[in-house]
N, C-alpha and C positions, 0 to 999 in steps of 0.2 A: 810313359813315353818321353824320351829325351828331347830336349829343345835346344836349338842352336841360338846362341846369344852373341851379339856383336861385342867386339873388344873395344869399340870406340866409346869412351866415357864422356866425350864432349856433349854439352846440351845441344838439342837441335836448334837450327836457326829459326827465329820467330818469323811468322808469316803475317803480313798485313793485307789489306784489301782497299783499293781506291774505287769508290763507286762513282759512276758518272753523275755530275751535279744535275739537279733538277731545275735549278734557276736558270734564267736566260741572261743574267748579267755577265759581261765579259770585260776584263780590265783593258785599258787603252794605253798606248804609248804617249810620249810627250806631245806628239802632233794630233792626238785624239783618235788615232786609228786603232780599231780593235786588235788585240794581240792574238795571233794564231796559236793553236794547240802545238805542243811539242811532240810531234809524231803521235798524235792522238791523246796526249796527256793534257788535260785542261790547265790553263795558266794558274788557277787557284791551287791545284794539286802540285804543280811545279814549284810554286812559291812555298808550299808546305814542306816539300822535300828539302829545299834549300835552307829553310829556317830550322828544320830538324837536324840536319847534318853539318851545319856550319855555326861559327860564332860571329859576333858582330865584328866587322872589319876584315873578315876572311876573304881570300881570293877564291872566286868561283870560276873554273875554267870549263869551257864548252868546246868540244872538238869539231862542232859543225857550224859555229857562228850563228846560232839561232837567236833571233831578236827577242823572243820571249824570255830566254834565259838571262840575257843582259838586263832586260827591264825588271825582272823579278829580283835579280841580285841587287840592282841599284835601289829598288824600293825597300829592300831589307837592310840597306847600309852595308852591303858586301861589295867587293871590287870585282867586276866582271872582266874576263879575259878570254881569249881564244887560243887554243893550241892548234897550230896549223902545220902543214908539211910543205917543204920546198922541193921535194923530189929527191933530195940526197940525205939531208938530216931528217930522221923520222918525225920529230916534232920540235918546233922552236916556239919561243915566246914572242908575241908581237911587241912592237915599240911604238908609242909608249903604252903602258897599261895603267889607266886612271891616274896619269900624272907621275907614275913611278917608273923607274928604269926596269928593263927586262932582267938585269942582274939582280935587282932587289926582289923581284917576283920569283926568281928561281929558288928562293929559300923554301918554297913549298906552298901549294894550294890547299885550302881546307876541303875543297870538293872538286871533283872532276866529273862532268856529265858527258857520257859517251854512248854511242850506239853500235850495235852489231846486227846484221853483217855489214861489211864495208867493202868497197870496190878494191881496196888495196890489201885486204885480209881474206885468206881462204878459210871460210867458216867450217870447212870439212877437215881442216888440219889443226889438231890440238896444239902443235908446236907454233904455228903461225898465230893462233889466238893467244897462246901464252906469251909470245914475244911482244905483241902490242899491249897486252895487259901489263907486262913488266915495264914498258915505256910509260904507260899512264900512272903506274904505281910510283915511278921515280918523280913524277910531278907533284906528289902529295907531301905535305908536311907530316911529321909524326902525329898520328891520331886523325889524319885526314881520311876522307871516304871517297870511293869511286861508286857512282850510281850508273849502272849499265842497263840500257834499254834494249831489249831484243825486239827489233822492228820486223815487219813482214819481209820475207825473203825465202829463198830455197832452204828448206829444212828448219827454218826458224819457227819457234813456237812449239816445236816438238820436245817431248821430255828428254830425248836423247841429246838434242842440241843444247838444252839448258844444262844438262849434267856435264857435257863436255866443257862448256864455258866455266862452270864452277870448278871442275878439276884443273883446268888450265890456270885459273886464277890462284888456286892454292899452290900450284907449282911455281907461279910467279911471285909468291911471297905475300899474297893477300889473304886476309881472313874473311871467310864467307859469313856475312852478318845477318842478312835478311832477304827474303823473297816477297815481292809486292806485286800481285796481279792487279792490273789497272783495267777496269772495264771500259770498253769503247762505246757500249750501248747501254741505255737505261734498263734497269731491271723491270720485268713485267709486273703489272699490278697484282696479278694472281699467279699461282703456280699452274703452268699449262697442263701438267699431268692430272691436276685436280678438276679440270673443266669437264663438264658433262657434254658440252657441245664440241663439235669438231674444231680443231685448232689448225690454222693455216701453217704450212711449213715455213721454216726460216728461209730468207732469200739466199740464193746461190750466186756465186761469182765464178765463172769459168768452170761450172760443175762442182764447185766446192762451197762450203758454208762461208759466209762473210765472217771475218775475224771478229770475235766478241771481246777479246781482251789482249793485252800485251803484258809481257813479263818484265818487271824491274828487278834487277839483282844488285844488292848493295854489298860492297866489300870494304873492309877497313884495312888501313896500313899497319895497324897494331890492334891489341885487344880493345874492344869498344869501351870497357870500363876506364881505361887509361885516357881515352879521348876526351872525356868530360864534356859531352855534348848532349 
């Protein structure tokens, strides 16, 4: 029997998994206030992502101005910054950025952390997604990474939406590097299907199951081997 083989010889993107921490410790900011999750991602895991995809002294940009991103970047001796919109220019750099001018920072960030969907991006339109991904790619230095978190929203979390984002990123000149599912809930102590006693059904929200994970998609501005991280 003949078999159909793909002509794509590139190795598949590696898949990692972020488990929900079992400890109760939560990092705090300079004022002693506990840091919130980054859209469900624990501060420890966020710091792990920043450490993995940046070098010492790199600029780490966050499109949402999240305080945990800035705190984690500063703790790791990275330079935090925010990419914002002014309504006309898609994204501009803030002044100043950790004592440096915006012109200096424009040389490129080591990491951009962003989320989809967004109010200013039609997540159903691959061209709109590709445009904003291209804008974020332009913020990266050669060898920099874009970590894109697919948050809850219409169509978000579905395989089709994830595939659309990956295809749009490739069209925008980004290399698909890694898929990281991040669990929002702790794993059960035992496999529910192996229980002999009746197991209660998972909670529902609006008639649907409560989200148990979110997808992190990592893209590189060039081949990961050349990024040296």
